[in-house]
N, C-alpha and C positions, 0 to 999 in steps of 0.2 A: 503494499500499500504505501501509494506516495504522500509525504508532506502535506501538499496538497487538498489531498481528496480527506488524509484525516482531520484537516482544517475544515475541509466541509461539512461532513457529519457533524462535526461536533459544535457547528452554529446552528443557533437558532433561527429558525423558519421566519423570514421578516413577512411573510403575507399571512402565514397562520396568528402569527401576532399580533396585525393589525386588522385581522377579524374578529379576534379576541377583543381589541381596543374596541370596535365596533358595537360590538355589543354590552360592552361595559359602559357606554357611552351612551348607550339606547335606555338602557337599564337605568341610569342616574337623571336623566330627562326627564321634566316634569311635563311634555307634551311629544308628540310627531316630530319628528325634526324631518326638512328635505333634505335631497340628495348632498346639495352646497352644502348647508351646515353642519354633516354627520363631513364630511370631508376638507372644511373646517377646524373642527372639532379635533380630528382624525391629523392634521396636517399634513394632507397628501392631495393629490390634485383630484376634481370630483370623475376624473376617467376610472382611477384608483380605486376609488371610493365604490363606484357605480360595478367595477366588475369584482370586490370582495362580497357586495350586499347583495349581487345576482347569486354568488356561492350560496350565502348565509338564507338566503328566498327557498333555494331550491331544495334544504335541509328544512323550511318551517321556523327558522330562528328569528326571523324577522319576516316581514311582512309590511307593503304598503294598502294604504287606504285609498279612498275613491280619487283625491287630491295628490296622490304620488308619496305622501310624507310616510316617514318609514318610524317603523314602531316594534317592541317586540315580540315573537311569534309565540305558537302556542307549541314547537318544539322545544324550546326552552322550558316549559313547565314537567315534558317529560325528563327530560335530563334532572332538573331541581328534584324530583322527585327520587331518583337511585343517591342522591347525597347524603352520608348519613343516615339510609333508612332504617337503619333499627334505632336508631336514638330520636329520629322522628317518628318513629309509627310507638314506642316509649312514650314520648313526653308529650303529645298531642290531647292523649285524655287529661294528664293533671295538667295543660294547660289550660283544657277548658273550662277543669275546676274552679282554679285558682284565680281564673281572669273573673269570672261570674261568681266567685264568694268574696273576693277581697275588690273588686267593681275597679280595678286594676290592668291594663294591658299587660300579659304576660307573653316570655317569650324566652326560648335558648339562643342562646349564643354560640360559637366556634372560634378558638384560635387558628387564626390565620396568617403567618410570618407576624407583622406588628399589629394587627389590629384585630380586633373582635366583630366574625361577622353575625350577622343573624339569620339563623335557619329556617326557625319555623316561630309564628305568633299568633296568638290567641284575643282580641279584645272583649271587654264585658259586653254581654248584651243588654238592650232596654237602658243604658244610661247617656249622661250629656256627651259632654268633652272627654275624651280620652286621649290619650298620646299615643299614635299609629309607628308601630314598631316594623316595617316595612321586612320579609323576609327578604336577603341580601343587601340590608346595610350594612354600613360598616362603619367605624370610628378608631381610632387609636386603643391600643391596648393599653396605654398608659393613662389613660380616661377614661372617668367615673365606674361605678360599683361591679359592672360585668368583667373588666380585665382582673379590677382587685381581685376579684373571688378566683378566677383564673389562675392568677398570679398565685393565691394562698392556696393552692392542692399543693403547692411545691416549697419548701424548705428557700431559703435565699440561695445558699449553696447549688441545689438545684437547681434553681430559675438560671441563675446568670450561666451555669453549664451548659443550658436547655435554649437560651435566647440571650446570647451577651450582643453588647449595647443596649440592652432594652432596661432602663434600669430596675430595679425590686423595691415598690413604693414602702413605706412604712404602715400602710395602709394596709395591706397586705398580711404583714407579720401581724396585726392586733386581726384581724378577719380570720386568720388560721387562727388566731387564740378562742376567737370566740363565737366563730363559727357561719358567721354571714357577713357582708360588704355591704357601704352605706355609701353613697355620694348624693349630693345637690351640685346643680347649677356647673355640670362639669362638661358635657355633651351638647345638653340641651338646653338654654338658656331658662331657668326656672323649674326646672325637671328636677325632681328626686327618685333615687332606684335602690333596690335591694335586691342582692344575690348571692347565690351560693355555688358554688363549685360541685360540677357533677363527673363523678372519675369514669371512664370509658374505658373499658379495659382493652388493653392491645392500642389504643389511643391517648390523642393529646385530651385534657379536662378541658369540657365543656360548661358553660355554666347557664343556669335555672334563675331568672331574675325578672324583675315587675317594673313601672315605670310608672307616674303618677304626678297628676299638678299639686295636687292637695290630697289629705286625709286625713280622718279621723281616727285612724287605728294604730294601737300601738304598735310600732316599729319590729318591736322582739316577737312581738306577737304574727306578726306578715313574714318574722325570717323563719320562725318555727315551722308555719305552714310551706315554706319553700322548704325547705330542711326534710319536710317527714315527701312533700311531693319527689326531693331531686333522690332519694333511699329508695322510693318506689320506683323514679328510671329504673337507677343502677341495676336494681333487682330482675327486671325487666330485660337488662341487657348482659346479664351473667356474669 
């Protein structure tokens, strides 16, 4: 094998990278985008964006409306269904029970590099304002109760080995001691969160969390409900 051939094999695929970036942009957009808007966000010529669009469209990963604007397609839902399938299956009944009993948005988030990514979420029925935590939304693991809870599943030494360059928060040591993490005004202004870790056999820890604007409930009681739900989820995971 020549050096050039080895180098080519090791190089990432620019086309694949651009396709994934297009999906990320569309997932984060508040409304469908024109091809020109998508190309601008990707930093590529419109013709390049169009070729990528056609390929993704062939796999139903994105669709175009009657006006030609682009938005995520149903194929993404099929792919998302397979992400941490066992965790999603085990968590959904618990999330539903928590959301309705606590009248808070309940969700599971997973650790992805330097971020927490929401995997599945349930909002309470028949309530007024709730904090919507969309699946796929992400925030830095160094901010908010979900990230603190994930860190708290490790000792500081374990965390520094697993995630060099991401500081171990003092709040994680406190959450490790008391069993849950709390934050306010860190990820979304005016929003509070409570979270506990979920230990996933053979995988990175996840977190079970609730978010709310205001609540008259005792945080300790909410944390106890989260802890009980996390234990049931873990028992389902084996």
